[in-house]
C-alpha positions in Angstrom: -5.3 7.0 -57.2 -7.1 9.6 -55.1 -8.7 6.8 -53.0 -5.3 5.2 -52.6 -3.7 8.4 -51.4 -6.6 9.0 -49.1 -6.1 5.6 -47.5 -2.4 6.2 -47.0 -3.1 9.6 -45.4 -5.6 8.0 -43.1 -3.1 5.3 -42.1 -0.4 8.0 -41.5 -2.6 10.2 -39.5 -4.0 7.3 -37.4 -0.6 5.9 -36.9 0.8 9.2 -35.8 -2.1 9.8 -33.5 -1.7 6.4 -31.7 2.1 6.9 -31.4 1.7 10.4 -30.0 -1.0 9.2 -27.6 1.3 6.4 -26.4 4.2 8.9 -26.0 1.9 11.3 -24.1 0.9 8.5 -21.7 4.6 7.6 -21.2 5.3 11.2 -20.4 2.5 11.2 -17.9 3.9 8.2 -16.1 7.2 10.1 -15.5 5.6 13.3 -14.4 2.8 11.8 -12.2 4.8 9.3 -10.4 7.8 11.6 -9.8 5.5 14.2 -8.4 3.8 11.5 -6.1 7.3 10.3 -4.8 8.2 14.0 -4.1 5.0 14.6 -2.1 5.4 11.3 -0.1 9.0 12.1 0.7 8.0 15.5 2.1 5.6 13.6 4.4 8.0 10.8 5.3 8.6 12.1 8.9 5.2 10.8 9.8 5.8 7.3 8.7 7.3 4.4 10.5 10.5 3.3 8.8 9.6 -0.2 9.7 6.4 -0.1 7.5 7.6 2.7 5.1 8.0 0.5 2.0 4.7 -1.4 2.7 2.9 1.9 3.3 4.2 3.7 0.2 4.0 0.7 -2.1 0.6 -0.8 -1.5 -1.4 -3.0 -4.0 -2.9 0.1 -5.5 0.4 1.6 -6.5 1.5 -1.8 -7.8 -1.7 -2.0 -9.9 -1.8 1.6 -11.3 1.7 1.8 -12.6 1.7 -1.4 -14.6 -1.7 -0.6 -16.0 -0.6 2.8 -17.3 2.6 1.1 -18.8 0.5 -1.5 -20.6 -1.8 1.2 -22.0 1.1 3.1 -23.3 2.5 0.0 -24.9 -0.9 -0.8 -26.5 -1.1 2.7 -28.0 2.4 2.6 -29.4 1.9 -0.9 -30.7 -1.3 0.1 -32.3 0.5 2.9 -34.2 3.0 0.5 -35.5 0.3 -2.0 -36.4 -1.7 0.5 -38.3 1.3 1.8 -40.3 1.8 -1.8 -41.5 -1.6 -2.9 -42.6 -2.7 -2.6 -46.2 -5.9 -0.8 -45.8 -8.0 0.7 -43.0 -11.7 0.1 -43.2 -14.2 2.5 -41.8 -15.2 0.0 -39.1 -11.6 -0.6 -38.1 -10.9 3.1 -38.1 -14.0 3.7 -35.8 -12.9 0.8 -33.5 -9.4 2.0 -33.2 -10.4 5.6 -32.4 -13.1 4.5 -29.9 -10.9 2.2 -28.0 -7.9 4.4 -28.0 -10.0 7.3 -26.7 -11.3 4.9 -24.0 -7.8 3.9 -23.1 -6.7 7.6 -22.8 -9.8 8.4 -20.6 -8.9 5.4 -18.5 -5.4 6.7 -18.0 -6.7 10.1 -16.7 -9.0 8.2 -14.3 -6.0 6.2 -13.1 -4.1 9.4 -12.6 -6.9 11.0 -10.6 -7.1 7.8 -8.4 -3.2 8.0 -8.0 -3.4 11.6 -6.7 -6.3 10.6 -4.4 -4.2 7.8 -2.9 -1.2 10.2 -2.5 -3.4 12.8 -0.7 -4.5 10.1 1.7 -1.0 8.9 2.4 0.4 12.3 3.2 -2.3 12.7 5.8 -0.8 11.9 9.3 -4.1 10.5 10.4 -4.0 7.9 7.7 -0.4 7.0 8.6 -1.4 6.6 12.3 -4.5 4.4 11.2 -2.3 2.3 8.9 0.2 1.6 11.7 -2.6 0.9 14.2 -4.1 -1.6 11.8 -0.8 -3.3 11.2 0.1 -3.6 14.8 -3.3 -5.0 15.8 -3.1 -7.4 13.0 0.4 -8.4 14.3 -1.0 -8.9 17.7 -3.7 -11.2 16.3 -1.0 -13.2 14.5 0.9 -13.5 17.8 -2.3 -14.7 19.5 -2.9 -17.4 16.9 0.8 -18.5 17.1 0.6 -18.5 20.9 -2.5 -20.8 20.9 -0.8 -23.2 18.5 2.4 -23.3 20.6 0.5 -23.7 23.8 -1.3 -26.7 22.4 2.0 -28.3 21.5 3.5 -27.5 24.9 0.5 -29.0 26.7 0.6 -32.0 24.5 4.2 -32.7 25.4 3.7 -32.1 29.2 0.2 -32.8 30.6 1.1 -31.2 33.9 1.4 -27.7 32.4 -1.8 -25.7 32.4 -2.9 -23.8 29.3 -2.2 -20.5 30.9 1.3 -21.5 31.8 1.9 -23.0 28.3 0.7 -19.6 26.7 3.2 -17.7 29.1 6.0 -20.1 28.1 5.1 -19.6 24.4 5.1 -15.8 24.6 8.2 -15.5 26.8 10.3 -18.0 25.1 9.2 -18.3 21.4 7.3 -15.2 20.5 9.6 -12.4 21.8 10.1 -11.2 18.2 6.4 -10.4 18.0 6.5 -8.5 21.2 9.6 -6.5 20.3 8.1 -5.7 17.0 4.9 -4.4 18.6 6.9 -2.4 21.1 9.0 -0.6 18.4 5.9 0.1 16.4 4.2 1.5 19.4 7.2 3.8 20.0 6.9 5.0 16.4 3.2 6.0 17.0 4.1 7.8 20.2 6.9 9.7 18.3 4.5 10.7 15.6 2.0 11.8 18.0 4.5 13.9 20.0 5.7 15.5 16.7 2.1 16.4 15.9 1.5 17.8 19.3 4.6 20.1 19.0 3.0 21.4 15.8 -0.2 22.0 17.7 -2.1 19.4 15.6 -4.3 18.6 18.6 -7.0 16.5 16.9 -4.4 14.5 14.8 -2.2 13.9 17.9 -5.3 12.8 19.9 -5.9 10.3 17.1 -2.4 8.9 17.7 -3.0 8.4 21.4 -6.3 6.7 20.7 -4.4 4.3 18.4 -1.9 3.7 21.3 -4.8 2.9 23.6 -6.4 0.5 21.1 -3.1 -1.3 20.6 -2.5 -1.7 24.3 -6.0 -2.9 24.9 -5.5 -5.5 22.2 -2.2 -6.6 23.6 -3.6 -6.9 27.1 -6.6 -8.9 25.7 -4.2 -11.2 24.0 -2.1 -11.6 27.2 -5.0 -11.6 29.7 -4.3 -15.2 30.9 -0.6 -15.1 30.7 0.5 -11.6 31.7 2.0 -12.0 35.1 4.2 -15.0 34.9 7.6 -13.3 34.6 9.0 -9.7 34.6 9.2 -8.3 31.0 12.4 -7.6 29.1 10.5 -5.1 27.0 10.0 -1.7 28.6 6.5 -1.0 27.7 5.0 -4.3 28.6 4.5 -6.4 31.7 3.8 -10.1 31.4 
């Protein structure tokens, strides 16, 4: 009888421990991610609205949140499972405690990683670097699409040179890319000017360096097709 009562008490304690741990992890989800959103909203003035969702919700955020949710479900499910089994052996008890403590430790590691990510995102330099990378990548996509369209145009009309075909491709078919780059560039200029007004000299300097890099990339992409027609976009001449 004493052994039976001891097993019941062990099951109850272990079940309560796992359910409490799962509830604690669930509470952590609400607090940590609410705080993260609050911090990011305070720094939203430095972000481009065009890339805001992409910048805020990158692959790391999409990974951390589901992982914490899965751990909470595992702990809660473990508590229910333990309460339903007939007996808890010493080995099973050790394994449950060992793995549950490991999961709890992993949750705290994920939380630390989450705050590290948030600290990076509220840094204006990171926002500028993010925009710079996205725009340069967009310019590369435009270059690749321009090359493909130029080959098609040259194939249809042998009298058209590659340079002329590229100009036609950019001026006629790829205006959406150019307008997108133009708007993004304006966003970085706006961010840099706001930082300059706040006397963030080094940070605003990083913004103007990003503008320079973007313009150099654009001019490199358009080096053989830049002066065919006057531009409809204010910041660029083709």
